[in-house]
RODO-2510 file (C-alpha; in nm, 4 decimals, decimal comma):
residues 374
     n   res          X          Y          Z
     1     m     0,0000     0,0000     0,0000
     2     s     0,1220     0,3503    -0,0851
     3     f     0,1525     0,5692     0,2256
     4     t     0,3606     0,8876     0,2444
     5     p     0,5038     0,9955     0,5829
     6     c     0,4346     1,3646     0,6443
     7     k     0,2905     1,6066     0,8980
     8     l    -0,0693     1,7145     0,9455
     9     k     0,0109     2,0604     0,8039
    10     d     0,0978     1,8903     0,4731
    11     a    -0,2518     1,7435     0,4457
    12     i    -0,4975     2,0048     0,5767
    13     e    -0,5344     2,3679     0,6809
    14     l    -0,6966     2,4630     1,0128
    15     a    -0,8906     2,7902     0,9904
    16     y    -1,0360     2,9775     1,2863
    17     g    -1,4100     2,9991     1,3396
    18     k    -1,5819     3,3301     1,4096
    19     s    -1,7404     3,4648     1,7274
    20     l    -2,1200     3,4489     1,7284
    21     p    -2,2673     3,5121     2,0760
    22     a    -2,6146     3,3714     2,1394
    23     r    -2,7559     3,7256     2,1601
    24     d    -2,6498     3,7920     1,8003
    25     r    -2,8020     3,4786     1,6497
    26     k    -3,1143     3,5068     1,4368
    27     d    -3,3820     3,2411     1,3925
    28     g    -3,2783     3,0026     1,1188
    29     d    -3,1784     2,6471     1,0356
    30     i    -2,8014     2,6900     0,9941
    31     p    -2,6243     2,4787     1,2603
    32     v    -2,3824     2,6717     1,4816
    33     y    -2,0859     2,4538     1,5819
    34     g    -1,8847     2,4851     1,9005
    35     s    -1,6331     2,2347     2,0321
    36     g    -1,9175     2,0257     2,1769
    37     g    -2,1037     2,0035     1,8466
    38     v    -2,4165     2,1883     1,7376
    39     g    -2,4889     2,4506     2,0028
    40     g    -2,7672     2,6418     1,8322
    41     f    -2,8836     2,7771     1,4984
    42     h    -2,8540     3,0960     1,2937
    43     n    -2,9963     3,2377     0,9718
    44     q    -2,6612     3,2776     0,7950
    45     a    -2,3798     3,0341     0,7262
    46     l    -2,0114     3,1151     0,7495
    47     i    -1,8960     2,8068     0,5576
    48     e    -2,0519     2,6119     0,2711
    49     g    -2,0997     2,2442     0,3432
    50     p    -1,9874     1,9781     0,3486
    51     g    -1,7195     2,0574     0,6008
    52     i    -1,5165     1,9379     0,8982
    53     i    -1,5148     2,1018     1,2412
    54     l    -1,2379     2,0457     1,4971
    55     g    -1,2656     2,1424     1,8647
    56     r    -1,0107     2,4134     1,9600
    57     k    -1,1224     2,5334     2,3053
    58     g    -1,3120     2,3384     2,5699
    59     t    -1,3733     1,9951     2,4177
    60     i    -1,0469     1,9865     2,2262
    61     g    -0,9927     1,7364     1,9483
    62     s    -1,3648     1,6740     1,8963
    63     v    -1,4341     1,6172     1,5261
    64     f    -1,7610     1,6698     1,3394
    65     y    -1,8639     1,6309     0,9765
    66     e    -2,1440     1,8561     0,8521
    67     k    -2,3017     1,7894     0,5122
    68     e    -2,4884     2,1207     0,4934
    69     d    -2,3784     2,4847     0,5286
    70     f    -2,2762     2,5739     0,8844
    71     f    -2,1337     2,8401     1,1165
    72     p    -1,8200     2,7431     1,3154
    73     i    -1,7679     2,9724     1,6154
    74     d    -1,4374     3,0798     1,7679
    75     t    -1,3957     2,7718     1,9894
    76     v    -1,3340     2,5538     1,6827
    77     y    -1,1296     2,5263     1,3679
    78     y    -1,2875     2,4432     1,0365
    79     v    -1,0793     2,2324     0,8021
    80     k    -0,9718     2,3304     0,4519
    81     t    -0,8596     2,0574     0,2140
    82     d    -0,7059     2,0407    -0,1326
    83     p    -0,8902     1,7676    -0,3286
    84     q    -0,5729     1,6978    -0,5271
    85     n    -0,4005     1,5988    -0,2044
    86     i    -0,6643     1,4635     0,0332
    87     v    -1,0271     1,3525     0,0096
    88     q    -1,2340     1,5678     0,2444
    89     r    -1,4180     1,2766     0,4031
    90     f    -1,0868     1,0946     0,4489
    91     a    -0,9539     1,4021     0,6316
    92     y    -1,2461     1,3667     0,8737
    93     y    -1,1602     1,0034     0,9495
    94     l    -0,7907     1,0896     0,9721
    95     l    -0,8607     1,3521     1,2391
    96     k    -1,0909     1,1121     1,4254
    97     n    -0,8022     0,8672     1,4462
    98     l    -0,5407     1,1132     1,5773
    99     p    -0,4766     1,1581     1,9535
   100     l    -0,5542     1,5307     1,9395
   101     k    -0,7248     1,5305     2,2797
   102     q    -0,3823     1,4649     2,4326
   103     l    -0,2373     1,7885     2,2910
   104     n    -0,3975     2,0215     2,5458
   105     t    -0,1855     2,3332     2,6005
   106     d    -0,3887     2,5133     2,8673
   107     a    -0,4634     2,3779     3,2149
   108     a    -0,7401     2,6303     3,2920
   109     v    -0,9355     2,6110     2,9656
   110     p    -0,8388     2,3128     2,7481
   111     g    -0,6958     2,4351     2,4176
   112     l    -0,5546     2,2868     2,0966
   113     n    -0,2678     2,4963     1,9586
   114     r    -0,2692     2,4983     1,5792
   115     d     0,1088     2,4798     1,5394
   116     i     0,1280     2,1821     1,7740
   117     a    -0,1527     2,0080     1,5828
   118     y     0,0199     2,0828     1,2523
   119     d     0,3338     1,9093     1,3793
   120     v     0,1591     1,5732     1,4342
   121     k     0,3121     1,3024     1,2159
   122     i     0,0787     1,1109     0,9839
   123     n     0,0961     0,8589     0,7012
   124     l    -0,1025     0,9849     0,4027
   125     p    -0,2135     0,7242     0,1474
   126     d    -0,2702     0,8052    -0,2181
   127     i    -0,6124     0,9250    -0,3345
   128     t    -0,7240     0,5800    -0,4545
   129     i    -0,6594     0,4253    -0,1139
   130     q    -0,8210     0,7231     0,0595
   131     n    -1,1386     0,6691    -0,1418
   132     g    -1,1335     0,2977    -0,0611
   133     i    -1,1027     0,3668     0,3124
   134     v    -1,3819     0,6246     0,2965
   135     k    -1,6103     0,3786     0,1158
   136     i    -1,5704     0,1206     0,3939
   137     l    -1,6151     0,3605     0,6852
   138     e    -1,8992     0,5540     0,5211
   139     t    -2,0987     0,2323     0,4935
   140     y    -2,1070     0,2123     0,8735
   141     d    -2,1810     0,5830     0,9148
   142     d    -2,4611     0,5690     0,6581
   143     f    -2,6260     0,2812     0,8473
   144     i    -2,5906     0,4764     1,1720
   145     e    -2,7367     0,7921     1,0178
   146     n    -3,0281     0,5992     0,8687
   147     n    -3,1049     0,4506     1,2107
   148     r    -3,0861     0,7974     1,3674
   149     r    -3,3414     0,9260     1,1200
   150     r    -3,5681     0,6312     1,1983
   151     i    -3,5340     0,7060     1,5702
   152     q    -3,6289     1,0698     1,5072
   153     l    -3,9373     0,9632     1,3119
   154     l    -4,0399     0,7260     1,5896
   155     e    -3,9930     1,0009     1,8496
   156     e    -4,2031     1,2318     1,6383
   157     s    -4,4851     0,9774     1,6115
   158     a    -4,5042     0,9463     1,9922
   159     r    -4,4975     1,3253     2,0249
   160     l    -4,7636     1,3816     1,7585
   161     l    -5,0064     1,1365     1,9161
   162     y    -4,9485     1,3018     2,2538
   163     k    -5,0323     1,6415     2,1038
   164     e    -5,3390     1,5105     1,9255
   165     w    -5,4851     1,3387     2,2316
   166     f    -5,3694     1,5527     2,5222
   167     v    -5,3147     1,9018     2,3787
   168     q    -5,5655     1,9260     2,0955
   169     l    -5,7995     1,6946     2,2932
   170     r    -5,8849     1,4777     1,9925
   171     f    -5,8542     1,1539     2,1882
   172     p    -6,0688     0,8452     2,1162
   173     g    -6,4288     0,9207     2,2116
   174     h    -6,3654     1,2922     2,2670
   175     e    -6,6958     1,3755     2,0966
   176     h    -6,8855     1,2355     2,3947
   177     v    -6,6783     1,3949     2,6740
   178     k    -6,7716     1,7258     2,8369
   179     i    -6,5075     1,9971     2,8689
   180     i    -6,5197     2,1624     3,2111
   181     n    -6,3012     2,4714     3,2639
   182     g    -6,0910     2,3728     2,9648
   183     v    -6,0288     2,0187     3,0930
   184     p    -6,2106     1,7014     2,9802
   185     e    -6,4383     1,5478     3,2390
   186     g    -6,2537     1,2846     3,4423
   187     w    -5,9151     1,4529     3,4020
   188     s    -5,7455     1,6291     3,6935
   189     l    -5,4532     1,8503     3,7900
   190     k    -5,2116     1,7049     4,0453
   191     t    -4,8674     1,7892     4,1741
   192     l    -4,5813     1,5818     4,0396
   193     t    -4,5264     1,4215     4,3804
   194     e    -4,8860     1,2946     4,3842
   195     v    -4,8223     1,0784     4,0786
   196     s    -4,4481     1,0072     4,0954
   197     a    -4,1402     0,9841     4,3165
   198     v    -3,8534     1,2311     4,2818
   199     n    -3,4944     1,1140     4,3415
   200     e    -3,6312     0,7999     4,5004
   201     q    -3,3154     0,5912     4,5297
   202     s    -2,9468     0,6738     4,5750
   203     l    -2,6338     0,4649     4,6188
   204     k    -2,4750     0,4723     4,9609
   205     k    -2,1074     0,5479     5,0117
   206     g    -2,0240     0,1907     5,1083
   207     f    -2,1413     0,0428     4,7760
   208     d    -1,8954    -0,2063     4,6288
   209     g    -1,8700    -0,2911     4,2598
   210     e    -1,8858    -0,1491     3,9105
   211     i    -2,1327     0,1147     3,7932
   212     e    -2,2334     0,2579     3,4560
   213     y    -2,2255     0,6346     3,5020
   214     v    -2,4405     0,8989     3,3330
   215     d    -2,3167     1,2573     3,3622
   216     i    -2,4739     1,5783     3,2311
   217     a    -2,2731     1,5658     2,9088
   218     s    -2,4101     1,2155     2,8411
   219     v    -2,7620     1,3419     2,7770
   220     s    -2,9016     1,5482     2,4901
   221     p    -3,2709     1,6140     2,4162
   222     n    -3,4524     1,2767     2,4265
   223     a    -3,1298     1,0773     2,4234
   224     l    -2,8943     0,9070     2,6660
   225     n    -2,5765     0,8978     2,4587
   226     e    -2,2473     0,8000     2,6202
   227     t    -2,1944     0,6301     2,9548
   228     t    -1,8758     0,5412     3,1423
   229     w    -1,8027     0,2334     3,3533
   230     y    -1,6222     0,2845     3,6848
   231     e    -1,5428     0,0940     3,9960
   232     f    -1,7678     0,2796     4,2385
   233     e    -1,4765     0,3858     4,4580
   234     d    -1,3164     0,5516     4,1516
   235     a    -1,6355     0,7118     4,0197
   236     p    -1,7109     1,0851     4,0470
   237     g    -1,8563     1,1828     4,3843
   238     r    -2,1803     1,2891     4,2129
   239     a    -2,2473     0,9333     4,0907
   240     r    -2,5415     0,8592     4,3193
   241     r    -2,8843     0,8544     4,1483
   242     v    -3,0074     0,5003     4,0756
   243     l    -3,1873     0,4683     3,7402
   244     r    -3,4536     0,2127     3,6545
   245     h    -3,6688     0,1229     3,3558
   246     k    -3,8941     0,4135     3,2484
   247     d    -3,7377     0,6642     3,4868
   248     i    -3,7237     1,0197     3,3536
   249     i    -3,3977     1,2108     3,3957
   250     w    -3,3840     1,5886     3,3685
   251     s    -3,0649     1,7937     3,3996
   252     c    -3,1032     2,0535     3,6740
   253     v    -2,8492     2,2815     3,5044
   254     r    -2,9623     2,5145     3,2240
   255     p    -3,3022     2,3524     3,1652
   256     n    -3,3422     2,5522     2,8444
   257     r    -3,0905     2,3095     2,6892
   258     r    -3,3457     2,0281     2,7327
   259     s    -3,1033     1,7628     2,8544
   260     h    -3,3560     1,4930     2,9378
   261     a    -3,4235     1,1302     2,8528
   262     l    -3,6563     0,8400     2,9219
   263     v    -3,4490     0,5517     3,0587
   264     w    -3,5237     0,2287     2,8737
   265     m    -3,4189    -0,1227     2,9809
   266     p    -3,0996    -0,0137     3,1623
   267     h    -2,8299    -0,2262     3,3216
   268     d    -2,9018    -0,2873     3,6890
   269     r    -2,6154    -0,0549     3,7847
   270     l    -2,6956     0,2509     3,5753
   271     i    -2,6203     0,5508     3,7975
   272     a    -2,6757     0,9193     3,7200
   273     s    -2,5079     1,2308     3,8497
   274     t    -2,6771     1,4239     4,1279
   275     g    -2,6912     1,7006     3,8679
   276     f    -3,0046     1,5244     3,7422
   277     t    -3,3492     1,5068     3,8912
   278     v    -3,4827     1,1520     3,8524
   279     i    -3,8604     1,1137     3,8257
   280     s    -4,0197     0,7704     3,8683
   281     a    -4,3829     0,7457     3,7588
   282     k    -4,6058     0,5731     4,0168
   283     k    -4,9691     0,6598     3,9513
   284     i    -4,9416     0,7770     3,5931
   285     s    -4,8282     0,6465     3,2539
   286     p    -4,4481     0,6906     3,2359
   287     c    -4,4499     0,7567     2,8612
   288     y    -4,7293     1,0116     2,8970
   289     l    -4,5476     1,1778     3,1872
   290     y    -4,2268     1,2010     2,9864
   291     q    -4,4062     1,3790     2,7039
   292     y    -4,5746     1,6139     2,9519
   293     l    -4,2487     1,7004     3,1300
   294     t    -4,0686     1,7835     2,8051
   295     t    -4,3226     2,0179     2,6437
   296     n    -4,2293     2,3768     2,5646
   297     s    -4,4538     2,5012     2,8434
   298     y    -4,2874     2,2762     3,1034
   299     v    -3,9393     2,3751     2,9848
   300     g    -4,0524     2,7365     3,0196
   301     y    -4,1681     2,6664     3,3754
   302     l    -3,8282     2,5212     3,4662
   303     t    -3,6381     2,8035     3,2974
   304     n    -3,8425     3,0692     3,4769
   305     n    -3,7774     2,9008     3,8116
   306     a    -3,4037     2,8480     3,7629
   307     g    -3,1787     3,0276     4,0087
   308     g    -2,8387     3,1797     3,9344
   309     a    -2,7698     3,4118     3,6423
   310     a    -2,4318     3,2709     3,5380
   311     y    -2,5163     2,9056     3,6042
   312     p    -2,8978     2,8794     3,6021
   313     a    -3,0229     2,5631     3,7704
   314     v    -3,3412     2,4246     3,9212
   315     t    -3,3769     2,2241     4,2402
   316     a    -3,5727     1,9038     4,2892
   317     k    -3,8309     2,1118     4,4748
   318     v    -3,9144     2,2982     4,1531
   319     f    -4,0025     1,9664     3,9909
   320     e    -4,1943     1,8468     4,2961
   321     n    -4,4097     2,1606     4,3053
   322     s    -4,5017     2,1467     3,9371
   323     e    -4,8506     2,0518     3,8255
   324     v    -4,9348     1,7626     3,5954
   325     l    -5,2530     1,7187     3,3945
   326     v    -5,3681     1,3614     3,4577
   327     p    -5,6003     1,2048     3,1957
   328     t    -5,8319     0,9123     3,2621
   329     e    -5,6654     0,5805     3,3388
   330     n    -5,8002     0,4092     3,0260
   331     l    -5,6630     0,6815     2,8006
   332     q    -5,3250     0,6638     2,9739
   333     i    -5,3155     0,2873     2,9206
   334     e    -5,3934     0,3295     2,5494
   335     y    -5,1165     0,5833     2,5069
   336     e    -4,8682     0,3784     2,7111
   337     n    -4,9303     0,0696     2,4964
   338     f    -4,8678     0,2695     2,1793
   339     a    -4,5606     0,4523     2,3119
   340     e    -4,4036     0,1386     2,4636
   341     s    -4,3739    -0,0235     2,1225
   342     i    -4,2247     0,2980     1,9846
   343     y    -3,9602     0,3277     2,2567
   344     q    -3,8775    -0,0410     2,2332
   345     e    -3,8025    -0,0055     1,8622
   346     m    -3,5987     0,3081     1,9325
   347     q    -3,3967     0,1140     2,1896
   348     l    -3,3222    -0,1645     1,9404
   349     l    -3,2044     0,0886     1,6820
   350     s    -2,9876     0,2642     1,9420
   351     e    -2,8257    -0,0650     2,0430
   352     q    -2,7655    -0,1463     1,6776
   353     n    -2,5969     0,1915     1,6326
   354     k    -2,3675     0,1278     1,9291
   355     k    -2,2529    -0,2008     1,7744
   356     l    -2,2031    -0,0393     1,4332
   357     a    -2,0001     0,2428     1,5893
   358     q    -1,7872    -0,0061     1,7834
   359     a    -1,7165    -0,2063     1,4671
   360     r    -1,6292     0,1108     1,2741
   361     d    -1,3993     0,2325     1,5518
   362     i    -1,2143    -0,1008     1,5515
   363     l    -1,1633    -0,0780     1,1752
   364     l    -1,0597     0,2888     1,1726
   365     p    -0,7028     0,2630     1,3111
   366     r    -0,6315    -0,0560     1,1177
   367     l    -0,7341     0,1074     0,7913
   368     m    -0,5377     0,4223     0,8710
   369     n    -0,2130     0,2398     0,9485
   370     g    -0,2367     0,0052     0,6517
   371     a    -0,2943    -0,3117     0,8545
   372     l    -0,6056    -0,3722     0,6424
   373     t    -0,5787    -0,3411     0,2664
   374     v    -0,8500    -0,1817     0,0536
***
């Protein structure tokens, strides 16, 4: 196989992103990339897609590939490539395979110095081999992306039925139900603690064994992404909240970011940070409750009750004091039966994606160092 030893600066150019504070962003569908990925949207792009984004400050060495136009802010580099020298998609996989996270040059705020990154030694294959490597790895990424889209469609179907039945009040048999003070007869308003338990179970300090840890960064809207296994004695001190099937986790920090998820068929030692509030449905449909607690109006309630200007956060008491609209039991059962099948399929697709990603990540270094021929 034809590989040429060189340095990263011989293959790509790292260009600085541009400052775009949240206050200056306009409503739009252009993704705004920081070192942690998409951090918002804007109405104007800085760079035409497709493109590569590399974390410069904060989450250094993070690498993202964006197919559409995007706006990289000043905590990232965007990558320029010469198609005569390197295939753009290959450059993405090359960066994913480099130990850039280890090149931190700032103890206070992690930073990736461009000159230090440029000096990293690489082996660059010829264009034909690059295309062959991309073809193999893209097959895995395409499967993963297709599954993600299916998951999004499934999520949307559960959300749409919730809106139709419980917001627009077009539930089965609604024609024959009286509306009293804006609420169907038989429905009621209750506090969250009347229908669920909040932070019901925590690990004690003397626990012995391994745990699967969920921190704030592990959760994005409607998704529990990455977890980390620790011996409990080595785990972060905040690893305390026990998670069980159909528990709802909500990040207490910056609720406007909507870091929440419905826990589905977890390991028996799945433990969340105390930075989450954990809500366990008791006298209400868990899937219905999850939809209710993630509506725009509920997010607004949490945001308005968050304390601290620089680091806005809500306490468990804010959740406990919130009100929940409780439909009739039969209607809850109908919705739960529908949503259960949806979330089960989503779980299967998520597990499939984890296996695909693991297989891809095993192949990546072997393809990049020439151990596997293409």
